MITORVEX-840598 format. One record per residue (C-alpha): residue number from 1; residue in one letter; x, y, z. Coordinates in Angstrom, 2 decimals. Layout:
BEGIN
<tormi i="NUM" aa="A" c1="X" c2="Y" c3="Z"/>
...
***
This chain:
BEGIN
<tormi i="1" aa="M" c1="16.62" c2="-22.18" c3="-3.18"/>
<tormi i="2" aa="P" c1="16.38" c2="-19.21" c3="-4.87"/>
<tormi i="3" aa="A" c1="17.84" c2="-16.11" c3="-3.54"/>
<tormi i="4" aa="S" c1="14.04" c2="-14.24" c3="-2.43"/>
<tormi i="5" aa="L" c1="10.49" c2="-15.95" c3="-3.91"/>
<tormi i="6" aa="L" c1="9.57" c2="-12.80" c3="-4.61"/>
<tormi i="7" aa="P" c1="10.72" c2="-11.24" c3="-8.33"/>
<tormi i="8" aa="D" c1="13.47" c2="-9.66" c3="-8.78"/>
<tormi i="9" aa="E" c1="12.24" c2="-6.28" c3="-9.40"/>
<tormi i="10" aa="L" c1="10.13" c2="-6.21" c3="-6.86"/>
<tormi i="11" aa="T" c1="13.20" c2="-6.52" c3="-4.45"/>
<tormi i="12" aa="E" c1="14.80" c2="-4.73" c3="-6.27"/>
<tormi i="13" aa="L" c1="13.16" c2="-1.71" c3="-5.60"/>
<tormi i="14" aa="A" c1="12.52" c2="-2.78" c3="-1.85"/>
<tormi i="15" aa="A" c1="16.42" c2="-2.82" c3="-1.42"/>
<tormi i="16" aa="R" c1="16.19" c2="0.97" c3="-2.36"/>
<tormi i="17" aa="V" c1="12.83" c2="2.17" c3="0.60"/>
<tormi i="18" aa="I" c1="14.97" c2="0.71" c3="3.12"/>
<tormi i="19" aa="A" c1="18.50" c2="1.90" c3="2.24"/>
<tormi i="20" aa="E" c1="17.11" c2="5.46" c3="1.03"/>
<tormi i="21" aa="N" c1="15.17" c2="5.87" c3="4.16"/>
<tormi i="22" aa="A" c1="17.76" c2="4.41" c3="7.17"/>
<tormi i="23" aa="A" c1="19.87" c2="7.06" c3="5.22"/>
<tormi i="24" aa="I" c1="17.76" c2="9.79" c3="6.38"/>
<tormi i="25" aa="G" c1="16.51" c2="7.53" c3="8.90"/>
<tormi i="26" aa="R" c1="12.73" c2="7.75" c3="8.85"/>
<tormi i="27" aa="K" c1="10.38" c2="4.93" c3="9.63"/>
<tormi i="28" aa="I" c1="7.08" c2="3.10" c3="7.49"/>
<tormi i="29" aa="A" c1="4.18" c2="1.80" c3="7.74"/>
<tormi i="30" aa="V" c1="2.26" c2="0.02" c3="5.39"/>
<tormi i="31" aa="A" c1="-2.03" c2="-0.37" c3="5.19"/>
<tormi i="32" aa="E" c1="-2.92" c2="-2.84" c3="2.03"/>
<tormi i="33" aa="S" c1="-6.11" c2="-4.10" c3="0.22"/>
<tormi i="34" aa="C" c1="-5.32" c2="-5.71" c3="-2.52"/>
<tormi i="35" aa="T" c1="-1.97" c2="-6.70" c3="-2.13"/>
<tormi i="36" aa="G" c1="-2.80" c2="-9.28" c3="1.35"/>
<tormi i="37" aa="G" c1="0.62" c2="-7.69" c3="2.17"/>
<tormi i="38" aa="L" c1="2.37" c2="-7.92" c3="-0.65"/>
<tormi i="39" aa="V" c1="4.42" c2="-5.18" c3="-0.24"/>
<tormi i="40" aa="A" c1="5.55" c2="-5.83" c3="3.40"/>
<tormi i="41" aa="S" c1="6.17" c2="-9.00" c3="2.49"/>
<tormi i="42" aa="A" c1="9.26" c2="-7.06" c3="-0.15"/>
<tormi i="43" aa="L" c1="10.34" c2="-4.84" c3="2.19"/>
<tormi i="44" aa="T" c1="10.78" c2="-7.58" c3="4.73"/>
<tormi i="45" aa="E" c1="12.87" c2="-9.48" c3="2.55"/>
<tormi i="46" aa="I" c1="15.53" c2="-7.03" c3="3.03"/>
<tormi i="47" aa="A" c1="18.33" c2="-7.36" c3="5.60"/>
<tormi i="48" aa="G" c1="18.90" c2="-4.52" c3="7.92"/>
<tormi i="49" aa="S" c1="14.16" c2="-3.57" c3="7.57"/>
<tormi i="50" aa="S" c1="13.74" c2="-3.84" c3="10.74"/>
<tormi i="51" aa="A" c1="15.50" c2="-0.54" c3="11.28"/>
<tormi i="52" aa="V" c1="12.83" c2="1.35" c3="8.93"/>
<tormi i="53" aa="I" c1="9.42" c2="-0.28" c3="9.10"/>
<tormi i="54" aa="D" c1="7.55" c2="-0.12" c3="11.75"/>
<tormi i="55" aa="R" c1="4.34" c2="-1.94" c3="10.50"/>
<tormi i="56" aa="G" c1="2.39" c2="-3.30" c3="8.59"/>
<tormi i="57" aa="F" c1="-1.89" c2="-3.55" c3="8.34"/>
<tormi i="58" aa="V" c1="-3.19" c2="-5.93" c3="5.59"/>
<tormi i="59" aa="T" c1="-6.72" c2="-4.48" c3="5.63"/>
<tormi i="60" aa="Y" c1="-8.32" c2="-6.85" c3="3.42"/>
<tormi i="61" aa="S" c1="-11.96" c2="-6.31" c3="4.80"/>
<tormi i="62" aa="N" c1="-13.49" c2="-2.91" c3="5.35"/>
<tormi i="63" aa="E" c1="-14.34" c2="-3.89" c3="8.36"/>
<tormi i="64" aa="S" c1="-10.44" c2="-4.08" c3="9.28"/>
<tormi i="65" aa="K" c1="-10.11" c2="-0.88" c3="7.28"/>
<tormi i="66" aa="Q" c1="-12.70" c2="0.38" c3="10.03"/>
<tormi i="67" aa="E" c1="-11.42" c2="-1.07" c3="13.18"/>
<tormi i="68" aa="M" c1="-7.83" c2="-1.69" c3="12.30"/>
<tormi i="69" aa="L" c1="-7.51" c2="2.05" c3="10.77"/>
<tormi i="70" aa="G" c1="-10.32" c2="3.92" c3="11.53"/>
<tormi i="71" aa="V" c1="-11.21" c2="4.62" c3="8.24"/>
<tormi i="72" aa="S" c1="-15.63" c2="5.81" c3="8.57"/>
<tormi i="73" aa="P" c1="-18.65" c2="3.83" c3="7.37"/>
<tormi i="74" aa="D" c1="-19.32" c2="6.88" c3="5.34"/>
<tormi i="75" aa="I" c1="-16.29" c2="6.59" c3="3.71"/>
<tormi i="76" aa="I" c1="-16.95" c2="3.31" c3="2.02"/>
<tormi i="77" aa="D" c1="-20.85" c2="3.47" c3="1.79"/>
<tormi i="78" aa="T" c1="-20.32" c2="6.25" c3="-0.20"/>
<tormi i="79" aa="F" c1="-17.40" c2="6.24" c3="-1.94"/>
<tormi i="80" aa="G" c1="-16.28" c2="2.87" c3="-1.97"/>
<tormi i="81" aa="A" c1="-13.50" c2="0.86" c3="-0.34"/>
<tormi i="82" aa="V" c1="-11.87" c2="1.89" c3="-3.79"/>
<tormi i="83" aa="S" c1="-11.68" c2="5.34" c3="-4.06"/>
<tormi i="84" aa="I" c1="-9.10" c2="7.60" c3="-3.30"/>
<tormi i="85" aa="A" c1="-11.08" c2="9.22" c3="0.09"/>
<tormi i="86" aa="C" c1="-10.88" c2="5.33" c3="1.21"/>
<tormi i="87" aa="V" c1="-6.63" c2="4.85" c3="0.90"/>
<tormi i="88" aa="W" c1="-6.10" c2="8.58" c3="1.92"/>
<tormi i="89" aa="A" c1="-7.88" c2="7.56" c3="5.78"/>
<tormi i="90" aa="M" c1="-5.96" c2="3.99" c3="4.90"/>
<tormi i="91" aa="A" c1="-2.34" c2="6.19" c3="4.91"/>
<tormi i="92" aa="H" c1="-3.99" c2="8.45" c3="8.06"/>
<tormi i="93" aa="G" c1="-5.16" c2="5.75" c3="9.77"/>
<tormi i="94" aa="A" c1="-1.85" c2="3.66" c3="9.26"/>
<tormi i="95" aa="L" c1="0.17" c2="6.92" c3="10.54"/>
<tormi i="96" aa="K" c1="-2.75" c2="7.32" c3="14.01"/>
<tormi i="97" aa="H" c1="-1.79" c2="3.51" c3="14.50"/>
<tormi i="98" aa="S" c1="1.91" c2="3.61" c3="14.35"/>
<tormi i="99" aa="R" c1="5.10" c2="5.55" c3="14.88"/>
<tormi i="100" aa="A" c1="6.08" c2="5.50" c3="11.21"/>
<tormi i="101" aa="D" c1="7.13" c2="8.63" c3="9.33"/>
<tormi i="102" aa="V" c1="5.61" c2="7.94" c3="6.58"/>
<tormi i="103" aa="T" c1="2.53" c2="5.32" c3="5.09"/>
<tormi i="104" aa="V" c1="1.80" c2="3.80" c3="2.26"/>
<tormi i="105" aa="A" c1="-1.87" c2="2.70" c3="1.33"/>
<tormi i="106" aa="I" c1="-3.61" c2="1.00" c3="-0.97"/>
<tormi i="107" aa="S" c1="-7.24" c2="-1.25" c3="-2.66"/>
<tormi i="108" aa="G" c1="-7.92" c2="-2.32" c3="-5.78"/>
<tormi i="109" aa="I" c1="-9.68" c2="-4.60" c3="-8.00"/>
<tormi i="110" aa="A" c1="-6.90" c2="-7.09" c3="-9.14"/>
<tormi i="111" aa="G" c1="-9.71" c2="-9.75" c3="-10.50"/>
<tormi i="112" aa="P" c1="-10.83" c2="-11.59" c3="-12.45"/>
<tormi i="113" aa="D" c1="-14.05" c2="-9.96" c3="-11.07"/>
<tormi i="114" aa="G" c1="-15.36" c2="-7.25" c3="-8.91"/>
<tormi i="115" aa="G" c1="-14.73" c2="-4.58" c3="-11.47"/>
<tormi i="116" aa="T" c1="-17.56" c2="-2.74" c3="-12.54"/>
<tormi i="117" aa="P" c1="-17.97" c2="-0.12" c3="-15.88"/>
<tormi i="118" aa="D" c1="-17.00" c2="3.03" c3="-13.32"/>
<tormi i="119" aa="K" c1="-13.75" c2="0.76" c3="-11.32"/>
<tormi i="120" aa="P" c1="-12.60" c2="-2.07" c3="-13.88"/>
<tormi i="121" aa="V" c1="-10.65" c2="-5.06" c3="-12.40"/>
<tormi i="122" aa="G" c1="-6.97" c2="-3.21" c3="-12.43"/>
<tormi i="123" aa="T" c1="-8.33" c2="-0.49" c3="-11.24"/>
<tormi i="124" aa="V" c1="-6.27" c2="0.52" c3="-8.19"/>
<tormi i="125" aa="V" c1="-5.52" c2="3.55" c3="-5.60"/>
<tormi i="126" aa="F" c1="-3.06" c2="4.56" c3="-3.72"/>
<tormi i="127" aa="A" c1="-2.52" c2="7.16" c3="-1.63"/>
<tormi i="128" aa="R" c1="0.58" c2="8.37" c3="0.28"/>
<tormi i="129" aa="A" c1="0.97" c2="10.16" c3="3.97"/>
<tormi i="130" aa="V" c1="3.71" c2="11.61" c3="5.83"/>
<tormi i="131" aa="R" c1="3.81" c2="12.92" c3="9.81"/>
<tormi i="132" aa="G" c1="3.46" c2="16.55" c3="9.72"/>
<tormi i="133" aa="E" c1="2.30" c2="17.01" c3="6.52"/>
<tormi i="134" aa="E" c1="-0.93" c2="18.23" c3="5.51"/>
<tormi i="135" aa="D" c1="-1.13" c2="17.50" c3="2.04"/>
<tormi i="136" aa="S" c1="-0.95" c2="14.20" c3="1.04"/>
<tormi i="137" aa="T" c1="-0.66" c2="12.21" c3="-2.18"/>
<tormi i="138" aa="A" c1="-3.23" c2="9.97" c3="-3.42"/>
<tormi i="139" aa="E" c1="-4.08" c2="8.51" c3="-6.84"/>
<tormi i="140" aa="E" c1="-6.18" c2="5.96" c3="-9.38"/>
<tormi i="141" aa="K" c1="-4.33" c2="3.29" c3="-11.58"/>
<tormi i="142" aa="R" c1="-5.91" c2="1.53" c3="-13.85"/>
<tormi i="143" aa="F" c1="-3.43" c2="-1.75" c3="-14.73"/>
<tormi i="144" aa="P" c1="-4.29" c2="-3.57" c3="-18.38"/>
<tormi i="145" aa="L" c1="-5.33" c2="-6.58" c3="-17.35"/>
<tormi i="146" aa="V" c1="-3.27" c2="-9.00" c3="-17.74"/>
<tormi i="147" aa="S" c1="-3.74" c2="-11.54" c3="-14.54"/>
<tormi i="148" aa="R" c1="-4.80" c2="-11.01" c3="-10.97"/>
<tormi i="149" aa="A" c1="-0.66" c2="-11.13" c3="-9.98"/>
<tormi i="150" aa="E" c1="0.00" c2="-9.02" c3="-12.38"/>
<tormi i="151" aa="V" c1="-2.38" c2="-6.60" c3="-11.43"/>
<tormi i="152" aa="R" c1="-0.96" c2="-7.26" c3="-7.56"/>
<tormi i="153" aa="L" c1="2.59" c2="-6.49" c3="-8.55"/>
<tormi i="154" aa="Q" c1="2.11" c2="-3.42" c3="-10.41"/>
<tormi i="155" aa="A" c1="0.27" c2="-2.02" c3="-7.35"/>
<tormi i="156" aa="A" c1="3.13" c2="-3.30" c3="-4.97"/>
<tormi i="157" aa="L" c1="5.39" c2="-1.60" c3="-7.27"/>
<tormi i="158" aa="V" c1="3.97" c2="1.45" c3="-7.27"/>
<tormi i="159" aa="A" c1="3.18" c2="1.87" c3="-3.33"/>
<tormi i="160" aa="L" c1="6.96" c2="1.21" c3="-3.23"/>
<tormi i="161" aa="E" c1="7.91" c2="4.52" c3="-5.40"/>
<tormi i="162" aa="L" c1="5.97" c2="6.01" c3="-3.13"/>
<tormi i="163" aa="L" c1="7.49" c2="5.29" c3="-0.36"/>
<tormi i="164" aa="L" c1="11.23" c2="6.62" c3="-1.59"/>
<tormi i="165" aa="P" c1="11.86" c2="9.86" c3="-0.33"/>
***
């Protein structure tokens, strides 16, 4: 039986996230869409993660983003679920509905379908929010489509990087 069900690069980065956040006493929460819980899964693979992880939200549908995280339907209608505005709202909603000090939100188009000319498959947006800070980090990345699994893995790695202090 392998030590982890997940790729080494994912669990190694998750271990850094847990260790570095534990060292400063910081709690984290994640709000995931296209990664479907992969970030939370990677974090919980690490022994001692319960000292750092507050909770994870898997908000795959637009309704769940609205109901669990308080994302305004206007944001989704105007900008779409795969938008900086949406992940910003998701990250702040995760802060509001948790005891975390820092949150990361992910939404994207992993494929193989669902892309548009403006938002092709492989488009993923990220946001990080820190309790008590006005500024949030938000960015869009476009991963070359190798496979759905590869887009999700790359998205999870970016999200973990955003959780490093």
